[in-house]
C-alpha positions as CSV (number, residue, x, y, z in Angstrom):
1,I,0.0,0.0,0.1
2,K,2.8,2.5,0.7
3,S,4.1,2.1,-3.0
4,S,0.6,2.8,-4.3
5,L,0.2,5.8,-2.1
6,N,3.6,7.2,-2.9
7,T,2.6,6.7,-6.5
8,V,-0.5,8.9,-5.9
9,R,1.6,11.5,-4.0
10,A,4.2,11.6,-6.7
11,T,1.6,12.1,-9.5
12,M,0.0,15.1,-7.7
13,T,1.1,18.6,-8.2
14,T,0.5,21.7,-6.0
15,N,0.8,25.1,-7.4
16,S,0.8,27.9,-5.0
17,D,-0.3,30.5,-7.4
18,E,-3.7,28.7,-7.9
19,T,-6.3,29.2,-5.4
20,E,-8.8,26.7,-4.1
21,Q,-7.2,24.0,-6.3
22,Q,-9.3,20.7,-5.8
23,P,-7.5,17.5,-5.0
24,E,-7.8,14.9,-7.6
25,N,-7.1,12.0,-5.0
26,A,-8.8,11.1,-1.8
27,V,-7.9,8.8,1.0
28,V,-10.6,7.4,3.2
29,V,-9.2,5.6,6.3
30,I,-11.7,3.3,8.1
31,G,-11.2,2.6,11.8
32,E,-7.6,2.7,12.9
33,A,-6.0,1.1,9.8
34,M,-3.2,3.8,9.5
35,F,-2.3,7.2,10.1
36,L,-1.4,9.4,7.1
37,Q,0.1,12.9,7.1
38,P,-2.7,15.2,5.7
39,S,-1.6,16.9,2.7
40,L,-3.3,20.1,0.8
41,D,-3.4,18.1,-2.5
42,V,-5.2,15.0,-1.1
43,L,-8.5,14.9,0.5
44,Y,-7.8,12.7,3.7
45,V,-10.7,11.4,5.7
46,T,-10.8,9.1,8.8
47,I,-14.1,7.6,9.7
48,L,-14.9,5.5,12.7
49,S,-18.4,4.2,11.9
50,K,-20.1,2.3,9.4
51,S,-22.7,5.1,8.8
52,A,-20.0,7.7,8.5
53,M,-18.5,6.0,5.5
54,R,-21.4,7.1,3.2
55,T,-20.6,11.0,3.7
56,A,-16.7,10.7,3.7
57,L,-16.3,12.4,0.4
58,T,-19.0,15.2,0.6
59,S,-16.4,17.9,0.8
60,A,-15.1,17.0,-2.7
61,Q,-16.7,18.5,-5.9
62,S,-18.7,16.2,-8.0
63,A,-16.6,14.4,-10.9
64,S,-13.2,15.9,-9.3
65,L,-11.6,13.0,-8.1
66,Q,-9.4,10.6,-10.2
67,H,-8.4,8.1,-7.4
68,V,-10.0,7.2,-4.1
69,H,-8.1,4.9,-1.8
70,V,-10.3,3.2,0.9
71,I,-8.1,1.7,3.6
72,I,-9.3,-0.7,6.1
73,K,-8.2,-3.7,8.2
74,G,-9.5,-6.9,7.2
75,V,-10.7,-7.5,10.5
76,D,-12.9,-4.3,10.5
77,I,-14.6,-5.1,7.2
78,C,-17.7,-6.9,8.8
79,S,-18.1,-4.1,11.5
80,L,-17.1,-0.8,9.5
81,Y,-17.2,-1.3,6.0
82,N,-20.5,0.0,4.5
83,E,-21.0,-1.9,1.1
84,N,-23.6,0.7,-0.1
85,A,-21.2,3.8,0.6
86,I,-19.1,3.1,-2.5
87,S,-22.1,3.8,-4.7
88,D,-22.2,7.3,-3.1
89,Y,-18.4,7.8,-4.0
90,T,-18.9,7.3,-7.7
91,E,-20.5,10.7,-8.0
92,Y,-17.1,12.3,-7.0
93,L,-15.1,10.3,-9.7
94,K,-13.9,11.7,-13.0
95,E,-14.6,9.6,-16.1
96,C,-12.2,6.5,-15.9
97,G,-11.7,7.4,-12.2
98,E,-10.7,4.6,-9.8
99,I,-11.7,3.4,-6.4
100,T,-9.2,1.0,-4.7
101,V,-10.0,-0.8,-1.5
102,H,-7.0,-1.8,0.5
103,A,-7.8,-4.5,3.0
104,L,-4.8,-4.7,5.4
105,V,-3.6,-7.4,7.7
106,N,-4.3,-6.6,11.4
107,N,-1.6,-6.2,14.1
108,V,-1.5,-10.0,14.8
109,G,-1.2,-10.9,11.2
110,T,-4.8,-11.9,10.4
111,Q,-5.2,-11.6,6.7
112,P,-8.5,-10.4,5.0
113,T,-10.7,-13.4,4.2
114,E,-12.3,-14.3,1.0
115,D,-15.7,-13.3,2.4
116,D,-14.1,-9.9,3.1
117,M,-12.8,-9.6,-0.5
118,E,-16.3,-10.7,-1.8
119,A,-18.0,-7.9,0.2
120,I,-15.7,-5.4,-1.3
121,Q,-16.0,-6.8,-5.0
122,T,-19.9,-6.8,-4.5
123,S,-19.7,-3.1,-3.4
124,L,-17.5,-2.1,-6.4
125,V,-19.8,-3.9,-9.0
126,L,-23.1,-2.6,-7.4
127,A,-21.6,0.8,-7.7
128,G,-21.3,0.4,-11.5
129,L,-17.6,0.0,-11.5
130,K,-15.6,-2.5,-13.5
131,I,-13.1,-4.6,-11.5
132,T,-9.8,-3.8,-13.3
133,N,-7.3,-4.9,-10.7
134,Q,-7.1,-7.4,-7.8
135,G,-3.8,-8.1,-6.0
136,N,-2.5,-10.2,-3.1
137,N,0.5,-8.3,-1.4
138,P,3.5,-10.2,0.2
139,D,2.5,-9.0,3.7
140,G,-1.0,-10.8,3.2
141,S,-3.0,-7.5,2.6
142,K,-5.1,-7.3,-0.5
143,T,-6.4,-4.8,-2.9
144,M,-9.2,-4.5,-5.3
145,T,-9.8,-1.7,-7.7
146,G,-12.9,-0.6,-9.7
147,T,-12.9,1.8,-12.6
148,K,-15.7,4.2,-13.6
149,E,-16.3,3.5,-17.3
150,T,-16.9,6.1,-19.7
151,R,-20.6,6.7,-20.9
């Protein structure tokens, strides 16, 4: 996950001459999955409840985000991941924008289960996104990306 977030940071630019520049990338951390240093060019949101997941991106402008990274520990998927919230996120995506869900290993090494990944896949598909990438990382974490198709 660090490499994909570093890629996100590396592809973003900040221009101090521009006022009110909207970020093209968002990171939604669910629960205590990780802490990231806030940045002006990334919309960074931490949520601690299943219901809060639906409104996590409301400060973004419609169709303004190219990438949304949702980060959650696999052990928290049943209790904190709101499968219906991903549908709410699609309005904030640009054409061909992506939502990547990162299911992390917890502190004692418990990996995300197949049921966890099935819930994530279902939420991406029901949001109208095409599954474009699925990954198993060496540390046991898993990622899944859905892309908004052009109309």
